[in-house]
C-alpha angles and dihedrals in degrees: 000000000000111000119238127202134181087283094045095248121178120231106205096185089098093044092053107044090173095050119108105247129191121247119240093263120134106278120225101182134021134169122213115208126200118186106193132180095267106019145014118235132189137184123191118203130186136190113242115180093329092315122111106227136184112253102175143327138195147175131204127188114237097203096088090053088061097040091258135116130265113290095020119137108242136181102212127194114247093257092057092048089053091048091052093048092049091049095051091045090053094046091048094047093235112189101172118116094200122072139185112204112202111214119225117250087231089069094050142049122227127174143145117237130189119229123192108221144169120250110281094005119157101234099184097102093045095049094059090051096044092046089067089067092059102040110082095208133058110287089233089065095062143054106236132203134163141186133194116243113230115244122221095217115026114208132204091249105040131205096196120200118224126196110216124194126179129176125199113252090227090058090051091051091049090051091055091051092048095050091047091048094052090044095236129150109237121246118191105289133201149187113285097247091064090051087053092051091051093049097046106034117099125205088243094056113113091173132359140186116203120198109200109195106192134167099265105015140031116214138192123204121184116194140174118208090343096309119117116245105165138012129190130175134196124190114239135055144154094333092060089055091051090050091051091049092049091053094045094051097029092238132143115264091250093050090048090050091052090048091051093047091051093047116162115184096220097042124111094267097027098106092047093050091049092049093049094047091049091049092049093059102028095093093045093050093047091049092048091049089056092049092049091049091050091049092050091051093050096044096039090225131100121239101252100203138019118201129190120214140157133075097297089056086079089072102105098222098043095084094053089047090050091050089053093047094050093039090229138078113287119194131205113238125245106191092172086073086079093065138049122256138157114289093235089065094058099101095041095049093046090053097050100030099105089064092059100044096109096042093048093046090050092052091048089057093075094054090057095059 
């Protein structure tokens, strides 16, 4: 059985009987690895006198491994993904022997379904049958797990909400090969959205909406007390903005990406870059606003906080635009606030932190076990 936690994490030790798995000793150092569509990120954490501290971190663009430019979305063969992970581990001086590999949402399927039940009914048999209606591939092609979402006010006739998560078998097989290739002992791993929830959720959060603005996809997660309640995805992200900019200015994709990353509002192309970035995310934000409003109406409670994360969250004017689109204050996440680090790194880590949300959340997973 695949283990579930508050953040719906997957424990693949039972899926991979041949995989080297760590014993339940007290861990001192773990690296979280996030292989995205345009770059691979890692964060290594270590326990120092009962304090979780940052040991090292790193990011490596995947475009050059697929004969493409920086920032490009690439679909790399397994051998190239392994090569990139080994390279970023070497460049970052990773010394941990335990790793948590966060699985991309694109290789999984996560949703919340409603199931009408009778009081006290055992829903296990029905869930496995109903889940087939929501998973767009044959059930034999995935590893499936589910968990019931706790209701605030149980009723006599219940409409129980079930969180379903399924991961493609091919993705599981690839993960085993990667962990063996980098000679890492496997820690319980999980789908990226649950790493994000762990990294972003605060103890004070009663409800939270996370907007993850990636290179190829923009995602919305709504959670209560750290538990996922809704998920919504829209194709398109930072890479689509770069592509539009490259066409508008007749630049290569890499040159357009560099121009976007070095955005200065009052520069020659500043207004155009801002307009293109706003246009790239306008539809996603409007759709997410509708989903949040529907959730608030159904739950009878407002979403208390909206947080922006992901690589495109580094664009300086995206947070103000998001605040305008959602008609409420939106903050940029700083997951490094959950760990200790030298004071002189404060400004740097705060600036780059949205990029490393998934990797940091994955590493934190091991210290919760």
